[in-house]
C-alpha positions, 0 to 999 in steps of 0.5 A: 176235589170232592165231586158234589155239585154244592162244592165250589172248585178248590185249587192248590195255589203255587207258592209264587201265586200265593205270595202275590195274593197276600201282597195284593191284600197286604195280609199274611197267611195267618189272617186267612181263613182256615181249611183243615188238612183232612177237609174232604174238598181238598183231599186230592190236592196233595196239600201241606200245612201253610199252603194256600187254597183258592176257592171259586165260587159261581155267582149269578150276579157276580160271576166267578168269585175267589176266596182264599184259605190257608191249610192247617191241621 
């Protein structure tokens, strides 16, 4: 992960975790927002196209908020 203070935490999800999230929200990978495979924030995660990335942003009001992206080329 890029170590800049403004870059939120990025984590590559296990296949099983990703499937649970997709089922929970009743969506497919095609419906997730995209992140490019060469994005600096995920360059150290050894991602492959189709992997799901969990992004955790900090909020003073809501605490930790999770967002999901699918890796594309």
